[in-house]
N, C-alpha and C positions, 0 to 999 in steps of 0.2 A: 589507578583506574578503579572507579566504583564497580563493585561486584554485587551480585545477588545470589543467594542460595535458593536452589530449586529443591525444596525439601523432599518431595515425593520421588525424585530421581537420585537424590544423594549427591548432587554435584553443585558447582558454583560457576557461574558464567559472568563474563563482563557485561555490565548493564548496556553498554554500547556494542552493537553488533555491526559487522560490515556486510551491507547488502550488495550483492554482486550483479546487479542488473543495469547499472549506470556508469560503467567504467568509461574513461576517456577513450575517444575513438579517432581513427584516421579516416582516410577516404573509403567510401563504400561501406562504412559501418564497422570496419575491422577494429578490434580492440587495440589501443595503443599499449602494447604489452610492456614496453620499457617503463612508461610513466605509471601504468597501473600497478606494476610490480613494486615500484618504489613506494606507492601509497600503501599497499598491503604490508610491505616490510616495516614501514613506519608505524602502522596501526598495530602490528603484531609486537613490535619492540616495546610499545608503550602500553601494552596490556590487553588489547582486544583478543579474545579467544573464541569468538563465535563468528562464523562465516556462512552466509546464506546465499545459495544459488538455486538454479532450476534448469530443467531440461531445455527450456525455450529461450532463456535469457541470452541476449546478444546473438540471436539466430543460431543458438547451439554452441557458440564459442565460449560461453562463460564457464561451463563445467570443466572442459579440458584445461582451460587456462588456470583457473583457481586450483585445480588439482595438481597441476605441474608446479605452481608457485609454492603451495603448501608442502610439497614433498621435500622442501629444504628443511622442514622443521620436524622435530620429534612428534610422532602421531598422537602422543598422549597430552600434548600441550595446547590442543585446540579442539573445538567442536565444529563439525561440518554438517550443514543442512542442505538437502536438496529435495525436489518434489517430483512426484509422479504426475505427468500431464494427463489427467483423467479423460480429457476430451479426445485423446488419441487411443484410448483403451476401449476396444469393442468386444474383447473376449479375454479370457485368462492368459492365453498365450501372448497377447499384446503386452500385458503387464509384466510378464516374465521377461520378454525380450527387451522391453524398455529398461527394466531394472538392471539387467546384465549389461546393457549398453551404458547406463549411467555409471556403474562400477568401473567399467573399462575407461570411460571418458575421464573420470576422476582419478583413475589409477589408485584405487583404494580397495582394501579388503572388506571394509564395512563403512556404513554411513551412520553418523551419530543421530541426527534428527531427520526422519523421513516423513514427508507430508503428502497427503492427497491434495493436489493443487487446485485452488480456487473452487471449492465445493459450493454448490447450491442444491436446492431440493432435488432437481432433476438428475444432476450428476451423482449425488449421493445415492439415490435410488438405484441408478445404474450400477454403481460400485457394489452395492449390497447384492443385487441380482446376479452379478457376475462372479461373486465370491472373492472380490479383490481385497476386502478387509481381512478375510481369513488367510489369504495368501500373504499379506503383509505381516500378520501375526506369526505365520510360520517363518518368515524371514527373520523376525525378531527372535524366535526360539533358536534359530540357527546362528544367531550372532551377526547376521549380515546388516541388520539395522539395530540400533540400540533403543531408540525411542520413536513411538509412532504418534503422529498427530495429523492435523489438517490445516490448510489455510482457507479463508472464507471471504466471499464477496456476494452477499445476498441480504435479505431482510432478517429481522430479529426472529420471526417465527421459524424460519428455516434453520437459523443458528441454534435455537432451542431444541429442535428435532435432532439435529446432528450431534450436538455436544452431550445430550442425555442418552444417546443410543448405546454407548459403551463407556468404559473408563479410559479416556484418552490420556496419554502421557503429557500432552501439551496441546495448545492450538495457537494459531496465528491469525490476528485480525487487524483491520485498519482502525486506527484510533488516534484522535487528536482533538484539540479543543474546539474545532469547528464541526467535527463529525460525531458529536455525542448522541445525535438522534438518527444517524445514518448507519446502514448495515447493522452490525451487532450493537454498536454504540454503548452507551452507559448501561443499558439493561443487560447486554451481553457480557460486559465486564463484570457486573455484579453476579450474574449467574455462574460464570466461570470461577469466580472467587468462592462462591458458595459451594460449588462442586469440587473444589480443590484442584482445578485444572490450571496450571500456570500458563501465562500468556506471553507470547512473542508478539511484538507490535511492529506492524509495517505502516508506512506513510505517516510517520509522526509529524513531518513537516509538509504533508500533503503534496508530495512531488515537487517541493520547492515553493509552493504557493504561500506558505507561512514563513518564508525566509526574508520577506521584504514586501512592503506595501507602498502606498503613497506617502508623501511627507507627513501628512497629518497623523496617520496611524503609527508610522515609524517613530514619530516624536513622542507618542504616548508610551511606547516601550522604552525609549531612550531616557525618559524622565525617571523611570524606575531604576535602571542601572545603565548609565551611558557607556560603560566599557564592555557591555555584553552584546553579542550579536542578536538580531531579531530571532534567528532560528533557535538560539539557545533557550529562549523562553518556551517554545513549542516542545523541545526535548525535555525540559525540566517539568513541564506540565504533565507529560506522559509518565515521567519517572516518579512523580508524586503519588502514583497508584501502586501500592505494595505488591499486588499480584502480578505486576509487570516485571518480568525477569530479564528480558532482552529487548532493546529498542533498536530496530534495524534502520540504518541510514544508508541510502544508496548514494555513496559519495562519488562525485565525478571529477573533482580537482583536489590537488594537494592542499589548497586553502580550506576547502570544506573538511578535509581530514583533520587539519590542524585545529580548526574551530571546534569541531565535535570532540576531539580529544581533550581540548582545554575545558570544555563543558563538563566532561565526566572525570577528568583528573582532579578537578577542583570543584566537584559536585556540591552544590548547595541547594537543598530543597526550597521550593517556592515559599516565600513568606505569605502571610494571610493577605496583606495589602496587594501583593502581586497577583494572587489568585483572584481577588475582587476586581483588580484593574483589567485582567484578561477577560473576565465576564463582561465588563463594560465595553471592551474592544470588540468582543464577539457581537454584542448588541449593535454597535456601530456598523460592523461589517454586514450583518444580516439586514440592516435597514437599507442597504444599497440595492437590494433586489428590485429589478425594473418592473416586473409584473407579478401577479399573484398566482401564476400557474402552479398547480399542485401535482401535475403529472398524472391526473386521474384517467386521461385517455378518452374521455367522452367525445372529444373532437375528432377522434380517429375512427375509421381510416379516412385520410384526406383523398379526395378524388384525383389530385395531382401527384400523390405519393409523398407529400411533404411530411416529415416526422415532426409535427408541431411541438409536442412536449420536449423532445430532445433539443430542438433549436432553442427553445426558451430556457431549458436547463443550462445550456452552455452560455447563452447570453447573460443570464442572471449570475452565473458563476464568474464570468468575466468581470462584471461590475463589482461583485462582492470583493474579489481579491485585487482588482485594479491592475492586473497584469495578464497579458495574453498567454504567457506560459502556462497559466492555470488551466487552459482549455485547448491549447494548440495541438497536442497530440490527438485528442479525440476528434477535434474539428477537421484536422488535416489527414488523419490516417484511419480512423475508425468509422467515421460517419460517411455513408455513401453519398456521393455527389448529388445523386438524384433526389435525395431526401432533404436537401437544404432549403432554407426559407425562400430563396429567390425563385423557386419554381411554383410558388403560390399563384393561383389563377384568379384570386379575388372573388371566388364564388359565394363566400359567406356562409356556407353550410356549417362550418365549424362554430361560428359565433352563435348560431341558433341553438347549438347543443351544449355550449360551455356553461357549467354551473356557476363559474366565477364572473360571467358576463364580461370577459376580457375583449378588448379591441384587437382580436387576433390578427386580422389582415394588416392593420397599421403597425402592430408590434413586430410582425415578421419582417416587414421592410426595415425597421430600425435594427433588428437583430442581425440581419444579413449585412447591412451597412457597417455596423460596429465590428463584426467579426472579420469582415473583409479588410477594414482599415487597420485592424490589430491594435487600435489605440482609441480608447474611449474619450480622449480629450482632443482628438484630431477634428 
């Protein structure tokens, strides 16, 4: 198993980490504990020593489950990461209560990597005002957490503000070959490297969107190395960045575990021609965007309540990756029904305000149709 030294912490982690948010499930979302435990045992036996969970994963089931499974193993043989759900913290007492609950759920005396979960500018300001960072620093002095960091979902300016606020032990960002200009992106990677803050990477395969495309793009990958999975190229692209110390994969099946283990047990850095080919593939994928919506929001608010930029973002993402799974969760679970494209009343107000001069009314009809069909070729 490929390993990386985290020099500032004086430890060594497996480059592949096990993300505990996508375990196989049974009816009503209950974790399939028998199957998931087999996956964890296989991963542990073959060298994975970093396990990442959070208070909210699997509706609160993930922490107690992974804690129970890891109790079979010597505590010194693995690193356990979990996260404080900052959106549930309204005062210092909330943070204290949640942390003690997490220790109890995990059945552990300490947590190796503790993160302020999904920080953005607003949440970070709240944590500063409430003294939560100082509280976490006290937990560190008491030995209840070993390393303090944060995970991040916002723009680069917010990332720069947070990462330069103090000397963090590590931080966790979304990073893959399609998101180099999204969230922290390339600029965030370079800033973390400059500051000496090691990176844990989430969404290296973008929730599975980079694990397989249409036949044309798949063939471009297969011509490079026909015996390698499409997902392995995404993982190796992230691994080619030296300040990346752990790459988290939220594995849902034993086949995914096996494929990811094979990638990092026989790790080979990307060759120059592979790097260039991935750049070509990214260009092809980005050319599939259906309209030029930049998300500027000049078209908003819509009199009918339609979230025009969000509809177009999902529609464009659907076409770029060529599979409905790339947008299914947000479309079905996070986007309010009342904000969908179908509620457009064709008033045309938005088109008068759009700097890109888009045919918004016409495109909203197309977006709704494609996302309802779940198949861009239907």
